[in-house]
C-alpha positions in Angstrom: 79.4 91.0 122.4 79.1 89.3 119.0 78.4 85.6 119.5 74.9 85.0 118.2 74.1 86.1 114.6 70.8 85.6 112.7 70.3 86.3 109.0 66.7 87.4 108.5 65.5 86.3 105.0 62.4 87.4 103.1 61.1 86.0 99.8 63.2 86.7 96.7 66.4 87.0 98.8 69.6 87.5 96.9 71.9 84.5 97.4 75.2 86.4 97.2 74.4 88.8 99.9 73.2 85.9 102.1 76.4 84.1 101.2 78.4 87.0 102.5 76.8 86.6 106.0 77.2 82.9 105.9 80.9 83.2 105.0 81.8 85.8 107.6 79.7 84.6 110.5 78.6 81.0 109.7 81.8 79.1 109.2 83.6 77.2 112.0 87.2 78.4 111.9 88.1 77.3 115.4 90.9 75.1 114.0 92.6 78.4 113.3 92.0 79.8 116.7 89.2 82.1 115.5 85.9 82.7 117.4 82.8 80.7 116.4 79.5 82.4 116.0 76.2 80.8 116.8 74.7 81.4 113.3 71.2 80.8 112.1 69.3 81.5 108.9 65.8 82.8 109.8 62.8 82.8 107.5 60.4 85.7 107.9 57.8 84.2 105.4 57.5 80.5 105.9 59.9 77.5 106.1 60.7 77.6 102.3 61.8 80.8 100.6 62.3 81.6 96.9 65.6 83.3 95.9 65.8 85.7 93.0 68.1 83.2 91.3 65.4 80.6 90.9 66.1 78.1 93.6 64.6 77.8 97.1 66.0 77.9 100.6 64.5 76.0 103.6 65.2 76.6 107.3 63.7 75.4 110.5 64.1 78.8 112.2 61.3 81.3 112.5 61.2 84.9 113.9 61.5 83.7 117.5 65.2 82.9 116.8 65.9 86.6 116.5 65.1 87.2 120.2 68.5 85.7 121.2 70.7 87.3 118.5 73.4 89.8 119.2 73.3 90.8 115.5 70.3 90.5 113.1 71.4 90.9 109.5 69.1 91.5 106.6 70.5 90.6 103.1 69.2 92.2 99.9 66.2 90.9 97.9 64.3 91.7 94.8 61.6 94.4 94.8 62.6 95.5 98.3 62.2 99.1 97.2 58.5 98.9 96.6 57.1 95.9 98.6 55.4 95.8 102.0 56.8 93.9 104.9 55.0 91.8 107.5 54.4 93.8 110.7 55.7 91.0 112.8 59.1 91.2 111.0 59.3 95.0 111.6 58.3 94.5 115.3 61.0 91.8 115.7 63.7 94.2 114.3 62.5 97.0 116.6 62.6 94.7 119.6 66.1 93.6 118.7 67.4 97.2 118.8 65.4 98.0 121.9 67.1 95.2 123.9 70.6 96.2 122.7 71.2 94.0 119.7 72.7 95.4 116.5 71.0 95.2 113.1 72.8 95.1 109.7 71.5 95.5 106.2 73.3 94.5 103.0 72.4 96.5 99.9 68.6 96.8 99.5 68.1 95.2 103.0 68.2 98.8 104.1 64.6 99.2 103.0 63.5 96.7 105.6 65.2 98.6 108.3 63.7 101.8 107.0 60.2 100.3 107.1 60.8 99.4 110.7 61.6 103.1 111.4 65.2 102.2 112.3 66.7 104.6 109.8 64.9 107.7 111.1 67.3 110.3 112.2 70.3 108.1 111.4 72.9 108.1 108.7 72.6 105.2 106.3 73.4 103.9 102.9 72.4 101.3 100.2 73.5 100.5 96.7 74.2 103.6 94.7 71.3 102.8 92.3 68.8 102.9 95.2 70.0 105.8 97.4 67.7 108.4 95.8 64.7 106.2 96.3 65.7 105.3 99.8 65.8 109.0 100.7 62.5 109.6 99.0 60.7 106.7 100.7 62.2 107.4 104.2 62.7 111.2 104.3 63.8 111.2 108.0 66.8 109.0 107.1 70.1 110.7 106.4 71.2 108.9 103.3 74.9 108.9 102.4 75.3 107.8 98.8 79.1 107.8 98.5 80.2 105.4 101.2 80.6 101.6 101.4 78.9 101.3 104.8 77.7 103.4 107.7 77.9 102.4 111.4 75.3 104.5 113.2 75.0 103.1 116.7 73.1 99.8 116.7 72.2 100.2 113.0 74.8 99.3 110.3 73.9 99.7 106.6 76.1 98.7 103.7 76.1 99.5 100.0 75.8 97.0 97.1 76.9 93.4 97.1 80.6 93.3 98.1 80.2 96.3 100.4 78.4 93.9 102.7 81.8 92.1 103.2 83.3 95.4 104.3 80.5 96.0 106.8 80.7 92.5 108.2 84.5 92.6 108.6 84.1 96.0 110.3 81.7 94.4 112.9 84.2 91.5 113.4 87.0 94.0 113.9 85.0 95.9 116.5 84.0 92.7 118.4 87.1 90.5 118.1 89.9 92.8 117.1 91.9 93.4 113.9 93.8 90.1 113.9 90.5 88.1 113.7 89.1 90.4 111.0 92.3 90.1 109.0 92.4 86.4 109.3 88.9 86.0 108.1 89.6 88.4 105.2 92.7 86.4 104.3 90.6 83.2 104.2 88.1 85.0 101.9 90.9 86.4 99.8 89.5 90.0 100.2 91.2 93.1 101.6 90.4 93.5 105.3 89.6 97.2 104.7 88.9 98.9 101.4 89.7 102.6 100.8 87.2 104.9 99.2 83.5 104.7 98.7 80.9 103.6 96.2 81.3 106.8 94.3 84.2 105.2 92.5 81.9 102.4 91.2 79.2 104.7 89.8 79.3 104.8 86.1 79.0 108.5 85.2 79.6 109.3 81.5 80.5 112.8 80.6 77.1 114.5 81.1 75.3 116.2 78.3 72.8 119.0 79.0 70.1 120.5 76.9 71.4 124.0 77.3 70.0 126.9 75.3 72.8 129.4 75.7 75.9 127.7 77.2 75.8 124.4 75.4 78.5 125.4 73.0 80.7 126.6 75.8 80.3 123.3 77.6 81.5 121.5 74.5 84.5 123.8 74.2 85.3 123.3 77.9 85.2 119.5 77.5 87.7 119.8 74.6 90.1 122.0 76.5 90.1 120.5 80.0 93.9 120.7 80.1 93.8 124.5 79.9 93.3 127.1 82.6 89.9 128.7 82.5 88.4 131.7 84.2 84.8 132.9 84.2 85.9 135.9 82.3 87.4 133.8 79.5 84.4 131.5 79.4 82.0 134.4 79.3 83.9 135.8 76.3 83.7 132.4 74.7 79.9 132.6 75.1 79.7 136.2 74.1 78.3 137.3 77.5 79.3 139.4 80.4 80.8 137.4 83.2 77.8 138.1 85.5 75.3 137.0 82.9 77.3 133.9 82.0 77.6 132.8 85.6 73.9 133.2 86.1 72.9 131.4 82.9 75.4 128.6 83.6 73.9 128.0 87.1 70.4 128.1 85.7 71.1 125.6 82.9 73.5 123.2 84.5 72.5 123.4 88.2 76.1 124.2 89.3 78.9 126.7 89.0 81.5 126.7 86.1 84.2 125.8 88.6 82.4 122.8 90.0 81.3 121.6 86.5 84.8 121.8 85.2 86.2 120.0 88.2 83.8 117.2 87.8 84.7 116.8 84.1 88.4 116.7 84.9 87.8 114.0 87.5 85.7 112.0 85.1 88.5 112.3 82.4 91.1 111.2 85.0 89.0 108.1 85.9 88.8 107.2 82.2 92.5 107.6 81.7 93.3 105.6 84.8 91.0 102.8 83.6 92.2 102.7 80.0 95.8 103.8 79.9 99.2 103.3 81.5 100.1 107.0 81.5 101.9 108.4 84.5 100.1 110.4 87.1 101.9 113.6 86.0 100.8 113.0 82.4 97.2 112.4 83.5 97.3 115.5 85.7 98.5 117.5 82.7 95.9 116.2 80.4 93.1 116.8 82.9 94.1 120.3 83.8 95.2 119.6 87.4 98.8 120.5 86.6 100.7 118.0 88.7 100.2 114.7 90.4 99.7 116.2 93.9 96.8 118.4 92.7 95.3 115.4 90.9 95.5 113.3 94.0 94.0 116.0 96.2 91.0 116.5 94.0 90.5 112.8 93.3 90.5 111.9 97.0 88.1 114.8 97.7 85.7 113.7 94.9 85.9 109.9 95.1 87.3 109.1 98.5 90.3 107.1 97.1 93.6 107.9 95.5 94.3 107.7 91.7 96.7 104.7 92.2 94.1 102.9 94.4 91.5 103.6 91.8 93.7 102.3 89.0 94.5 99.1 91.0 90.8 98.5 91.5 89.8 98.8 87.9 92.9 97.6 86.0 94.9 95.5 88.5 98.4 96.2 89.7 100.5 98.5 87.4 104.1 99.6 87.6 103.2 103.3 88.2 104.3 105.2 91.2 102.2 108.0 92.4 104.0 111.3 92.8 103.9 113.0 96.2 
């Protein structure tokens, strides 16, 4: 059942994330044969709330409105990572779950659910900038940093900003079927389902490390990503035995030579996909993957999306076909 939806707002709410909830659940599209939700905006901290964009929102609905909701959705807000929440808000969220309702967070709204204890023992996510802090603040939560959203029973958490759209459409798809979700997505001019996860949106420049003994070898590896490399060859480059090199590499970089090299190759592939029109085979050759199939395999494994899909996301449609 998904008929009654309440958006739970706290002070300094972010308008975009609230707007996502209003767009998916708050519009009357009955003229298109789509279901209508009983939607309400609920204030947790008085009838007038400040947004982080400098304007205010007023609503007649207080926390009692949550008692009838099938879904309670918490949009993001400023300073949600380090503020305290009214105990009556946390109690209302816990009661909602206890009576069988679902709760949804968008971006940093996950911190409100965490404060209510609703993330304990559950997989969850938030914006990639805040996942480390979420895991630190709520150590019993199982934080997944590389996904757009997580549906864990009655608790649904989504990553930053537009990932809230993905989570909302997922809930619509579950409750009303794919045709309804697709129709709403079409009206919003967004894809009904996005491939991949938020790993593809994290800006990760080629990392530099303050290495005492393998720094020169790292620089050499970065300049020769298109070449085959073995531990024995790298050890010779560093003038060490293979065993000593592997141990020093792990100590100074926190990973193995293979994993470090693989990450640099994926990073270079991302850069080339964003900034060039080179074919997949050419990019595979320049990044040391050898062929487009190997590039695709490692790209999907690392980022959860294909090279072509990544290129479309960051450059728009291009006339490049991905080799099988």
